[in-house]
MDAnalysis code that builds the backbone (N, CA, C; Angstrom):
import MDAnalysis as mda
import numpy as np

u = mda.Universe.empty(255, n_residues=85, atom_resindex=np.repeat(np.arange(85), 3), trajectory=True)
u.add_TopologyAttr("name", ["N", "CA", "C"] * 85)
u.add_TopologyAttr("resid", np.arange(1, 86))
u.add_TopologyAttr("resname", ["MET", "SER", "LYS", "ASN", "TYR", "ILE", "GLU", "VAL", "GLY", "SER", "VAL", "LEU", "VAL", "ALA", "LEU", "ILE", "ILE", "LEU", "TRP", "LEU", "LEU", "LEU", "VAL", "PHE", "VAL", "GLN", "ASN", "PRO", "ILE", "ALA", "LEU", "ILE", "MET", "ASN", "SER", "LEU", "ILE", "ALA", "ILE", "ALA", "ILE", "MET", "PHE", "LEU", "LEU", "ASN", "THR", "ILE", "LEU", "GLY", "LEU", "GLY", "ILE", "PRO", "ILE", "ASN", "ILE", "PHE", "THR", "VAL", "LEU", "ILE", "VAL", "ALA", "ILE", "GLY", "GLY", "ILE", "ALA", "GLY", "LEU", "LEU", "LEU", "ILE", "ILE", "ILE", "LEU", "ARG", "MET", "MET", "ARG", "VAL", "ALA", "PHE", "VAL"])
u.atoms.positions = np.array([
    [85.126, 56.929, -48.005],
    [83.773, 57.419, -47.851],
    [83.801, 58.937, -47.978],
    [82.903, 59.458, -48.739],
    [82.854, 60.885, -48.995],
    [82.302, 61.638, -47.783],
    [82.773, 62.861, -47.615],
    [82.307, 63.687, -46.497],
    [80.835, 64.052, -46.647],
    [80.373, 64.139, -47.895],
    [78.958, 64.454, -48.112],
    [78.058, 63.368, -47.557],
    [78.469, 62.104, -47.702],
    [77.678, 61.006, -47.171],
    [77.612, 61.064, -45.656],
    [78.698, 61.470, -45.032],
    [78.725, 61.554, -43.574],
    [77.808, 62.676, -43.096],
    [77.813, 63.805, -43.784],
    [76.935, 64.904, -43.398],
    [75.474, 64.543, -43.604],
    [75.167, 63.873, -44.692],
    [73.795, 63.438, -44.937],
    [73.393, 62.402, -43.886],
    [74.315, 61.521, -43.535],
    [74.048, 60.538, -42.488],
    [73.789, 61.201, -41.153],
    [74.513, 62.270, -40.864],
    [74.308, 63.003, -39.615],
    [72.916, 63.624, -39.576],
    [72.487, 64.161, -40.698],
    [71.144, 64.742, -40.765],
    [70.098, 63.656, -40.578],
    [70.298, 62.498, -41.188],
    [69.343, 61.399, -41.027],
    [69.283, 60.921, -39.579],
    [70.448, 60.834, -38.915],
    [70.471, 60.441, -37.508],
    [69.719, 61.456, -36.668],
    [69.912, 62.729, -36.959],
    [69.201, 63.775, -36.224],
    [67.699, 63.674, -36.442],
    [67.275, 63.362, -37.655],
    [65.843, 63.208, -37.922],
    [65.264, 61.997, -37.189],
    [66.016, 60.928, -37.104],
    [65.569, 59.750, -36.353],
    [65.455, 60.086, -34.868],
    [66.414, 60.850, -34.353],
    [66.355, 61.276, -32.952],
    [65.114, 62.124, -32.719],
    [64.799, 63.003, -33.663],
    [63.591, 63.817, -33.534],
    [62.353, 62.939, -33.453],
    [62.269, 61.962, -34.327],
    [61.111, 61.079, -34.316],
    [61.000, 60.345, -32.979],
    [62.132, 59.842, -32.467],
    [62.114, 59.151, -31.176],
    [61.704, 60.087, -30.047],
    [62.205, 61.312, -30.095],
    [61.835, 62.264, -29.052],
    [60.353, 62.591, -29.101],
    [59.818, 62.741, -30.288],
    [58.394, 63.045, -30.413],
    [57.521, 61.877, -29.965],
    [58.001, 60.666, -30.140],
    [57.226, 59.503, -29.733],
    [57.304, 59.296, -28.225],
    [58.494, 59.435, -27.656],
    [58.693, 59.043, -26.264],
    [58.623, 60.184, -25.258],
    [58.764, 61.403, -25.677],
    [58.747, 62.518, -24.738],
    [57.302, 62.950, -24.503],
    [56.917, 62.950, -23.258],
    [55.557, 63.341, -22.916],
    [55.428, 64.847, -22.732],
    [56.539, 65.506, -22.449],
    [56.511, 66.937, -22.177],
    [57.194, 67.685, -23.325],
    [56.434, 68.300, -24.232],
    [57.057, 68.992, -25.363],
    [57.835, 70.240, -24.948],
    [57.523, 70.817, -23.802],
    [58.252, 71.989, -23.330],
    [59.704, 71.627, -23.062],
    [59.952, 70.435, -22.542],
    [61.322, 69.989, -22.282],
    [62.108, 69.872, -23.587],
    [61.485, 69.384, -24.648],
    [62.141, 69.272, -25.946],
    [62.486, 70.657, -26.499],
    [61.580, 71.593, -26.373],
    [61.825, 72.950, -26.863],
    [62.952, 73.612, -26.080],
    [62.931, 73.466, -24.768],
    [63.975, 74.066, -23.934],
    [65.345, 73.449, -24.244],
    [65.379, 72.137, -24.442],
    [66.626, 71.448, -24.779],
    [67.188, 71.990, -26.093],
    [66.335, 72.190, -27.061],
    [66.772, 72.699, -28.356],
    [67.277, 74.133, -28.251],
    [66.556, 74.974, -27.542],
    [66.968, 76.366, -27.409],
    [68.286, 76.495, -26.648],
    [68.439, 75.717, -25.603],
    [69.687, 75.751, -24.836],
    [70.850, 75.265, -25.692],
    [70.636, 74.201, -26.471],
    [71.701, 73.664, -27.319],
    [72.101, 74.662, -28.411],
    [71.133, 75.357, -28.990],
    [71.459, 76.360, -30.006],
    [72.249, 77.503, -29.387],
    [71.843, 77.934, -28.201],
    [72.568, 79.010, -27.517],
    [73.994, 78.571, -27.184],
    [74.157, 77.339, -26.726],
    [75.493, 76.825, -26.409],
    [76.347, 76.750, -27.668],
    [75.748, 76.343, -28.794],
    [76.503, 76.263, -30.039],
    [77.036, 77.641, -30.440],
    [76.194, 78.653, -30.354],
    [76.640, 80.000, -30.697],
    [77.719, 80.487, -29.728],
    [77.565, 80.204, -28.437],
    [78.564, 80.616, -27.460],
    [79.893, 79.899, -27.665],
    [79.845, 78.605, -27.953],
    [81.076, 77.859, -28.202],
    [81.802, 78.395, -29.429],
    [81.046, 78.779, -30.421],
    [81.663, 79.326, -31.636],
    [82.297, 80.681, -31.386],
    [81.640, 81.515, -30.606],
    [82.172, 82.861, -30.394],
    [83.254, 82.894, -29.326],
    [83.068, 82.184, -28.233],
    [84.026, 82.253, -27.124],
    [85.229, 81.353, -27.364],
    [84.980, 80.078, -27.689],
    [86.083, 79.127, -27.871],
    [86.599, 79.075, -29.296],
    [85.842, 79.590, -30.226],
    [86.270, 79.589, -31.619],
    [86.414, 78.192, -32.199],
    [85.415, 77.347, -31.991],
    [85.483, 75.973, -32.495],
    [85.459, 75.901, -34.009],
    [84.919, 76.883, -34.650],
    [84.888, 76.893, -36.107],
    [83.784, 76.042, -36.701],
    [82.733, 75.799, -35.937],
    [81.588, 75.060, -36.462],
    [80.837, 75.997, -37.394],
    [80.651, 75.592, -38.648],
    [79.934, 76.483, -39.566],
    [78.465, 76.617, -39.157],
    [77.992, 77.828, -39.109],
    [76.588, 78.075, -38.780],
    [75.828, 78.127, -40.097],
    [75.162, 77.030, -40.411],
    [74.342, 76.974, -41.615],
    [73.058, 76.231, -41.281],
    [72.233, 76.037, -42.269],
    [70.924, 75.416, -42.033],
    [71.061, 73.995, -41.500],
    [72.061, 73.253, -41.966],
    [72.220, 71.865, -41.528],
    [72.625, 71.773, -40.067],
    [73.594, 72.573, -39.655],
    [74.041, 72.501, -38.263],
    [72.960, 72.996, -37.313],
    [72.266, 74.058, -37.694],
    [71.203, 74.569, -36.832],
    [70.067, 73.555, -36.731],
    [69.715, 72.896, -37.834],
    [68.657, 71.879, -37.784],
    [69.059, 70.680, -36.938],
    [70.302, 70.241, -37.066],
    [70.758, 69.103, -36.266],
    [70.716, 69.449, -34.789],
    [71.166, 70.644, -34.445],
    [71.157, 71.046, -33.041],
    [69.727, 71.281, -32.551],
    [68.882, 71.880, -33.382],
    [67.502, 72.125, -32.968],
    [66.732, 70.830, -32.791],
    [66.989, 69.865, -33.639],
    [66.282, 68.592, -33.556],
    [66.887, 67.693, -32.486],
    [68.202, 67.603, -32.462],
    [68.853, 66.687, -31.541],
    [69.130, 67.259, -30.168],
    [69.067, 68.575, -30.032],
    [69.332, 69.189, -28.739],
    [70.801, 69.054, -28.369],
    [71.055, 68.769, -27.112],
    [72.421, 68.635, -26.618],
    [73.123, 67.455, -27.293],
    [72.389, 66.371, -27.549],
    [72.986, 65.220, -28.223],
    [73.407, 65.578, -29.649],
    [72.601, 66.362, -30.342],
    [72.955, 66.808, -31.684],
    [74.167, 67.718, -31.675],
    [74.262, 68.580, -30.669],
    [75.419, 69.452, -30.540],
    [76.689, 68.643, -30.287],
    [76.597, 67.660, -29.418],
    [77.748, 66.795, -29.162],
    [78.168, 66.046, -30.419],
    [77.197, 65.587, -31.202],
    [77.502, 64.904, -32.457],
    [78.255, 65.831, -33.407],
    [77.821, 67.060, -33.526],
    [78.489, 68.018, -34.404],
    [79.897, 68.317, -33.909],
    [80.054, 68.509, -32.605],
    [81.377, 68.805, -32.056],
    [82.329, 67.638, -32.277],
    [81.860, 66.422, -32.044],
    [82.717, 65.240, -32.240],
    [83.114, 65.102, -33.698],
    [82.153, 65.240, -34.602],
    [82.470, 65.127, -36.028],
    [83.404, 66.243, -36.472],
    [83.256, 67.426, -35.908],
    [84.142, 68.550, -36.250],
    [85.542, 68.315, -35.735],
    [85.675, 67.842, -34.507],
    [87.001, 67.618, -33.926],
    [87.748, 66.475, -34.624],
    [86.983, 65.490, -35.116],
    [87.615, 64.390, -35.842],
    [87.881, 64.745, -37.302],
    [87.443, 65.930, -37.720],
    [87.566, 66.417, -39.090],
    [86.905, 65.478, -40.100],
    [85.773, 64.921, -39.672],
    [85.018, 64.041, -40.540],
    [83.960, 64.847, -41.300],
    [83.329, 65.778, -40.616],
    [82.275, 66.587, -41.236],
    [82.339, 67.990, -40.658],
    [81.669, 68.907, -41.310],
    [81.567, 70.298, -40.874],
    [82.942, 70.963, -40.799],
    [83.787, 70.642, -41.741],
    [85.142, 71.211, -41.775],
    [85.154, 72.447, -42.628],
])
């Protein structure tokens, strides 16, 4: 399986998570705060721990849409060297 398919699949999963969050979350402020905190954590993890997660439009969108769950997905895929290498 090509790495491009996995990255595209990750983006699709993040978009599905966004749709579910928009349908089921009654408080949009919580969604915004979750996204902002996850983006800040991603930048801190990259600078302090040096995880090597590439900061590009795809990773920022996945983290902004998925929040902490999206960040965990990116970290897991990066550590397994499946995507975002």
